[in-house]
C-alpha positions in Angstrom: 7.2 6.9 2.1 10.6 5.6 0.5 10.9 7.6 -2.7 12.1 6.7 -6.1 15.1 8.4 -5.4 17.0 7.3 -8.4 21.1 6.9 -8.9 21.6 9.3 -6.1 23.2 7.6 -2.6 23.1 11.2 -0.9 19.1 11.4 -1.6 19.0 7.7 -0.8 20.5 8.0 2.3 18.2 10.5 3.3 15.2 8.9 2.0 12.3 8.4 4.8 11.7 5.3 6.2 9.8 5.5 6.8 9.2 -22.4 9.0 6.5 -23.1 7.5 4.9 -24.4 10.8 6.2 -20.9 12.3 4.9 -18.3 10.0 1.2 -18.3 8.7 -0.3 -18.6 5.3 0.3 -14.7 4.0 -3.7 -14.6 4.0 -5.5 -11.6 6.3 -7.8 -13.3 8.7 -11.1 -12.1 8.2 -14.2 -12.3 9.9 -16.5 -15.3 9.2 -19.2 -14.4 6.5 -20.6 -15.7 3.4 -18.9 -14.3 0.2 -21.0 -14.7 -2.7 -19.8 -15.8 -5.9 -21.7 -14.6 -8.1 -23.5 -11.0 -8.3 -26.2 -11.6 -10.4 -27.9 -9.8 -13.0 -27.5 -6.0 -12.1 -25.7 -3.5 -9.8 -26.7 0.2 -8.8 -23.2 0.2 -8.5 -20.4 -1.6 -9.4 -17.0 -1.1 -8.0 -13.9 -2.8 -9.0 -10.8 -3.1 -6.5 -11.2 -3.7 -3.2 -8.4 -1.4 -1.7 -9.5 1.8 0.3 -10.8 3.9 -2.7 -13.2 1.1 -4.0 -13.8 -0.1 -0.1 -14.9 3.4 0.5 -17.0 4.8 -2.2 -19.3 1.1 -1.9 -19.2 1.8 1.6 -20.6 5.5 1.5 -22.8 4.3 -1.7 -24.6 1.6 0.2 -24.9 3.3 3.6 -26.5 6.7 1.9 -28.9 4.7 -0.6 -29.8 1.3 1.4 -32.8 0.9 -1.1 -29.8 0.4 -4.3 -27.7 -2.5 -4.9 -23.8 -1.9 -4.5 -21.3 -5.0 -5.8 -17.6 -4.8 -4.4 -15.6 -6.8 -6.7 -11.9 -7.8 -6.4 -10.0 -10.3 -8.3 -7.9 -11.4 -5.5 -8.5 -13.3 -2.3 -8.5 -10.7 -0.2 -9.6 -6.7 0.4 -7.2 -4.2 1.2 -5.2 -3.5 -2.5 -2.1 -2.2 -1.0 -2.8 -2.2 2.4 -1.6 -6.0 3.3 -1.4 -6.7 6.9 -0.3 -9.7 7.8 -1.8 -11.1 10.7 -0.6 -14.1 13.5 2.9 -14.2 12.2 6.1 -15.1 13.7 6.6 -18.4 15.7 3.9 -17.7 18.5 1.5 -16.3 15.3 0.7 -13.2 17.4 2.7 -10.8 15.0 1.8 -8.2 12.4 3.6 -7.9 9.8 2.5 -4.6 7.5 3.5 -6.1 4.3 2.3 -2.7 2.6 0.6 0.6 3.2 0.3 1.0 6.8 0.4 4.8 8.6 -1.7 8.0 8.3 -0.6 11.6 9.7 -3.2 13.1 12.5 -2.1 16.6 11.7 0.7 17.8 8.6 3.6 16.4 9.2 6.6 18.2 7.5 10.2 17.3 7.3 13.1 19.2 5.4 16.7 17.9 4.4 18.4 21.2 3.1 16.8 22.4 0.3 14.3 19.2 -0.4 11.4 19.2 1.7 8.6 16.5 2.1 5.1 16.9 3.9 1.9 14.7 4.6 -1.9 15.6 5.2 -3.9 13.1 5.3 -7.2 14.5 6.6 -10.1 12.4 5.3 -8.0 9.5 6.2 -7.8 10.5 10.0 -11.8 11.4 10.2 -12.5 8.5 8.6 -10.4 6.0 10.4 -11.2 8.1 13.9 -14.2 9.5 13.7 -16.6 7.1 11.4 -15.0 3.6 12.0 -13.6 4.3 15.5 -10.6 2.5 15.5 -8.5 3.0 18.5 -4.4 4.4 17.1 -1.3 4.9 18.7 2.0 7.2 17.2 4.2 5.3 15.0 6.9 6.6 16.2 7.3 6.5 20.0 9.5 9.1 19.8 8.2 12.7 20.3 11.0 14.1 18.5 10.8 11.8 15.3 9.5 13.4 11.8 7.2 10.7 12.0 5.7 10.7 15.7 2.5 12.2 14.3 2.1 9.6 12.0 -0.5 6.9 13.8 -1.4 3.1 13.3 -4.1 1.0 14.1 -4.0 -1.3 17.2 -6.5 -3.4 19.0 -7.9 -2.7 22.4 -4.0 -3.5 24.3 -2.5 -1.5 22.6 -0.6 -4.2 19.9 -0.6 -3.5 16.0 -4.0 -4.4 14.8 -3.2 -4.3 11.0 -4.2 -1.1 8.7 -6.1 -3.3 7.1 -8.4 -3.3 9.8 -10.0 0.2 8.2 -10.5 -1.0 4.9 -12.0 -4.5 6.4 -14.8 -2.2 8.7 -15.7 -1.1 5.2 -15.9 -3.9 2.6 -17.5 -5.9 5.5 -20.0 -3.8 6.6 -23.3 -5.4 7.7 -25.2 -3.7 5.0 -27.8 -6.4 3.1 -27.4 -4.0 -0.5 -23.7 -4.5 -0.1 -21.8 -7.8 -1.7 -18.4 -8.5 -1.7 -17.3 -10.7 -4.7 -13.7 -12.1 -4.6 -11.9 -13.5 -7.0 -13.4 -11.8 -9.7 -11.1 -10.4 -12.4 -12.9 -7.6 -14.8 -11.7 -8.3 -18.3 -13.7 -5.9 -20.1 -16.5 -3.2 -20.1 -19.0 -2.2 -22.6 -21.9 -0.2 -23.2 -25.3 -2.5 -22.4 -26.7 -0.9 -25.1 -26.6 1.9 -27.3 -27.9 4.4 -24.8 -25.3 5.5 -21.9 -28.3 5.5 -19.7 -28.8 2.2 -19.6 -25.6 1.2 -17.8 -22.6 -1.1 -18.8 -21.7 -4.4 -19.0 -19.1 -6.0 -17.2 -17.6 -9.3 -18.4 -15.0 -11.3 -16.0 -12.5 -13.4 -16.6 -14.6 -16.7 -16.0 -17.0 -15.7 -18.5 -19.4 -14.2 -16.0 -21.6 -10.7 -17.2 -23.0 -8.2 -14.7 -24.9 -5.1 -15.8 -24.2 -1.9 -13.7 -26.0 1.5 -14.3 -22.6 2.9 -12.7 -19.0 2.2 -12.3 -16.3 3.0 -10.2 -12.5 1.7 -11.0 -10.3 1.6 -8.3 -7.8 0.2 -10.3 -4.0 1.0 -10.1 -2.7 2.6 -13.7 -1.1 -0.5 -15.3 -4.2 -2.5 -14.7 -6.7 0.3 -15.6 -4.8 1.1 -18.9 -4.8 -2.6 -19.9 -8.6 -3.2 -19.2 -9.4 0.2 -21.4 -7.5 -0.9 -24.1 -9.6 -4.6 -23.7 -12.9 -2.8 -24.0 -13.3 -1.1 -27.6 -16.9 -0.8 -26.9 -15.7 1.6 -24.4 -13.3 3.1 -26.0 -13.9 3.0 -29.8 -11.1 3.3 -32.2 -12.2 6.8 -33.2 -11.6 8.0 -29.3 -9.6 10.0 -27.7 -7.0 8.0 -25.5 -7.6 9.3 -21.8 -4.9 11.7 -21.4 -5.2 12.0 -17.6 -4.3 8.6 -17.1 -1.1 8.6 -18.5 0.1 10.9 -16.5 1.7 9.1 -13.5 4.7 7.0 -13.7 4.4 3.3 -11.6 7.4 3.4 -9.5 8.3 -0.6 -7.4 8.5 -0.8 -3.8 10.2 -3.6 -1.4 9.6 -4.1 2.2 11.8 -6.9 4.2 11.3 -8.3 7.9 13.2 -10.4 9.5 12.1 -12.2 12.6 14.4 -12.8 15.8 14.0 -14.8 18.1 16.5 -12.9 20.5 15.5 -9.1 18.8 19.1 -8.1 19.5 18.4 -4.2 18.6 16.3 -3.9 21.7 17.6 -6.6 24.1 21.3 -5.2 23.5 21.1 -2.2 22.1 18.0 -0.5 23.9 16.9 0.3 20.2 12.9 1.0 20.0 12.7 3.8 17.8 14.9 5.6 14.9 15.9 4.8 11.6 19.1 3.5 9.9 20.4 2.4 6.1 23.5 1.8 4.1 23.7 3.3 1.0 27.1 4.7 1.3 28.0 1.1 1.5 26.2 -0.9 -1.3 26.4 2.0 -3.9 28.8 1.5 -6.4 30.1 3.9 -9.6 28.7 2.2 -12.7 31.5 0.6 -14.5 29.6 1.1 -18.0 27.3 3.8 -19.3 24.2 1.5 -19.7 24.5 0.7 -15.9 24.7 4.2 -15.6 21.7 5.2 -17.1 19.6 2.4 -15.8 20.5 3.2 -12.2 21.9 -0.1 -11.6 25.4 1.0 -9.8 25.4 -1.5 -6.7 27.9 -3.8 -4.3 27.5 -7.8 -4.5 27.7 -6.9 -0.9 26.2 -5.7 1.8 22.5 -5.7 1.2 20.5 -2.6 0.8 19.3 -1.7 4.1 16.7 1.4 5.0 14.7 0.4 7.8 13.6 1.5 10.9 13.6 0.0 14.5 10.1 1.5 15.7 8.5 -0.4 12.9 8.2 -4.0 13.5 6.2 -5.4 15.4 7.7 -6.9 18.8 7.0 -8.7 22.1 8.4 -8.4 25.1 6.9 -10.9 27.2 10.0 -13.3 28.5 11.8 -12.7 32.0 15.0 -11.3 32.0 17.7 -9.3 29.8 16.9 -10.7 26.7 12.6 -10.4 27.0 11.7 -9.2 23.3 11.5 -11.1 20.6 10.1 -9.9 17.3 10.7 -8.6 14.0 12.8 -5.9 12.6 12.0 -3.8 9.3 15.1 -4.3 7.4 14.3 -2.3 3.9 11.6 -0.2 3.0 12.7 1.7 -0.5 12.4 2.2 -3.8 16.1 2.1 -5.3 15.8 -0.2 -8.3 19.1 -1.9 -7.0 17.3 -2.9 -4.2 14.1 -3.9 -5.4 15.5 -6.0 -8.2 17.6 -7.9 -6.1 14.7 -8.7 -3.3 12.3 -9.7 -6.5 14.9 -12.0 -7.3 13.7 -14.0 -3.8 10.1 -13.2 -5.0 9.8 -16.0 -7.1 5.6 -16.9 -7.1 4.5 -13.8 -8.7 1.4 -13.3 -7.5 0.7 -11.6 -4.5 3.2 -8.7 -3.1 4.4 -10.4 0.0 6.4 -14.0 0.5 6.8 -15.5 3.6 10.9 -16.3 4.2 11.6 -19.6 5.4 15.3 -20.7 6.2 14.6 -24.0 7.3 12.7 -25.4 3.9 14.5 -22.8 0.6 17.7 -22.9 0.5 17.0 -19.6 -1.1 15.6 -18.0 1.7 18.0 -18.9 3.7 20.7 -17.2 1.6 18.4 -13.9 1.7 18.5 -13.9 5.1 22.2 -14.5 5.7 23.3 -12.0 3.7 20.5 -9.0 5.2 21.8 -10.5 9.0 25.2 -9.7 7.7 24.8 -6.2 6.7 22.4 -5.5 9.3 26.0 -6.6 11.0 28.2 -4.1 9.2 25.6 -1.4 10.4 25.8 -2.1 14.1 29.1 -3.2 14.4 30.9 -0.6 16.3 27.7 -0.4 18.7 27.5 -4.2 19.0 30.8 -4.3 20.1 30.7 -1.4 22.4 28.2 -3.3 24.2 30.3 -6.8 24.1 27.5 -8.3 22.1 28.8 -8.4 18.5 30.0 -12.0 18.5 27.1 -13.4 20.0 24.4 -11.5 17.8 27.0 -12.8 14.8 26.4 -16.2 15.8 22.2 -15.8 15.3 20.4 -16.0 12.2 17.3 -14.6 11.4 14.4 -17.2 12.1 11.8 -16.2 9.3 11.0 -13.2 8.0 8.6 -11.7 5.3 9.5 -10.0 2.1 7.1 -7.6 -0.2 7.7 -6.6 -3.7 5.7 -4.1 -5.2 6.4 -4.5 -8.7 4.9 -6.8 -11.6 5.3 -9.4 -9.0 1.9 -8.2 -7.6 -0.6 -9.2 -9.7 -3.2 -6.8 -10.0 -1.5 -3.7 -8.7 1.9 -3.7 -10.8 3.1 -1.2 -8.5 3.9 0.5 -5.4 3.2 4.1 -5.7 2.6 6.7 -8.9 4.1 10.1 -9.3 3.1 12.3 -11.6 5.5 13.2 -14.4 4.6 16.9 -14.2 7.0 18.3 -11.7 6.8 22.3 -12.6 5.3 24.6 -9.8 3.0 26.1 -12.7 1.5 22.5 -13.8 -1.7 22.1 -11.8 -2.6 18.4 -10.0 -4.6 16.4 -12.3 -7.3 14.4 -10.2 -10.3 16.4 -11.2 -9.5 15.6 -14.7 -8.8 12.1 -14.1 -11.9 11.4 -12.0 -14.1 11.0 -15.1 -11.9 10.7 -17.7 -14.4 8.9 -20.3 -17.0 10.9 -22.6 -19.6 10.0 -22.9 -19.6 8.2 -19.5 -18.7 11.0 -17.6 -21.9 10.9 -15.0 -21.5 7.1 -14.9 -17.9 5.7 -14.6 -14.9 7.0 -12.2 -11.6 6.5 -11.4 -11.0 6.6 -7.3 -7.4 5.5 -7.0 -3.9 6.8 -5.3 -2.3 6.6 -8.9 -4.7 9.6 -10.2 -5.1 11.3 -6.6 -4.2 14.4 -4.4 -1.8 12.7 -2.2 0.7 10.1 -4.5 1.7 6.9 -2.5 -0.9 7.3 0.4 -4.7 5.8 1.1 -5.8 9.8 1.4 -5.1 9.8 -2.4 -7.4 7.2 -3.3 -10.1 8.3 -0.4 -10.1 11.8 -1.7 -11.1 10.4 -5.2 -13.4 8.1 -3.9 -15.1 10.9 -1.6 -15.5 13.1 -5.1 -17.0 9.9 -6.8 -19.5 9.8 -4.2 -20.4 13.5 -4.4 -20.9 12.9 -7.8 -23.1 9.6 -7.4 -25.2 12.2 -5.6 -24.7 11.3 -2.3 -24.1 13.8 0.8 -21.4 15.2 3.0 -21.2 12.5 5.6 -21.5 13.6 9.2 -18.3 12.8 10.4 -16.6 14.8 8.1 -16.3 18.9 8.5 -17.7 21.0 5.9 -14.8 23.1 5.9 -12.7 20.0 5.1 -15.3 18.7 3.2 -15.5 21.6 1.0 -11.7 21.9 0.5 -11.5 18.3 -0.7 -13.9 18.7 -3.4 -12.1 19.2 -7.0 -13.3 22.4 -8.3 -12.7 22.4 -11.9 -10.4 20.0 -14.2 -6.8 20.0 -12.7 -7.5 21.2 -9.5 -8.0 19.6 -6.3 -7.6 19.5 -2.4 -6.2 17.3 0.1 
């Protein structure tokens, strides 16, 4: 996961890398199903946001309480939130591009660079994907020596990338008669249905529809959540204390960039199927003015920033001869502000996170792809020349690509990750304080999002929040989750949290 590395090129170098007829529209292919356009008058549980945490608490509640109604809303036309798997990509429509979150850890995974260490533990995600949903997975990095070999991704029966979105879809589209999924429904405000909190809440949507809910789970990132609460004066009146736990994280953007080549030269010429690369030392520049220094904007015009991995992009090697492979190369996955602001220039729609790059019809896309291709040549110049392949690869151009910018451009999300402002070891985590931050609604309104969870930037953080909400909603431990882990994941009190 890319970290907000600020202006330090040395740390950036050690960050973890983690035509329109050719590229399909950037919407996931969902199972054929009828999605309701209205929720009716009431829901026993309403869930806002069909990302991992929202889909999870809706699925858990609907499964455990078949006699009660569950309504799962999302403002977009898709489920997943920051999990955004784009299927049927590339000229042959047979590849998957992971525009957002896409991996989890089977076991505790740590890496150390000097005095800095980074550990990933996602036990709830593992048991959910492997034991509850029984989805096939394989190692994200096929090289056992890689720090990210212990990370896994979801695959299909043939071992090809299926898309991380699969596990969210399995929950959101579960065949449960009491679970309704309602897409394209933006929540505008929340208020009490009467003066007594026990009577429930009224949810007013941007299209004017109103729904009553006895209980509410909010799977919203920080900025959209704070905006919603500010627009709900009857829920948070003028004399109320603002929910401080929701202000403690800071949202920050992330960019991901994939290039498609009909000739996957990094495999066909260099045999590189695993490993990472970046050019942070080449594009960083000493700022010439104090404002550039303070704002972390010191960057050269060229080369374009790269921080990618050979084992990340989906590809196929299905042609005869030495040039058998074709597919996507992950060119960038990073949070450096210089890179985010540069690549954001080519994300002009201002709607969802991902943009299909089509050099045949869009000169701005062609300009971007040419610049990134030149940067890739710079990183691989010596090895390509050693193989006698430099001139041929230099004459290539990517046939397309995908840029996903998780910033204000991604409506409804507005960030890639969140990081708590407190870093001192004496400061306790805040998920327990954030899960029910609104008095007197602590038994009815729950927050279940990565922004406030135990594992920032991973679906695990949202899922742990959702499991704690499920417990507070009276649901028992699921049979597929070990008792000792379940007890560890449950919050013991304010400021504490496992996972």
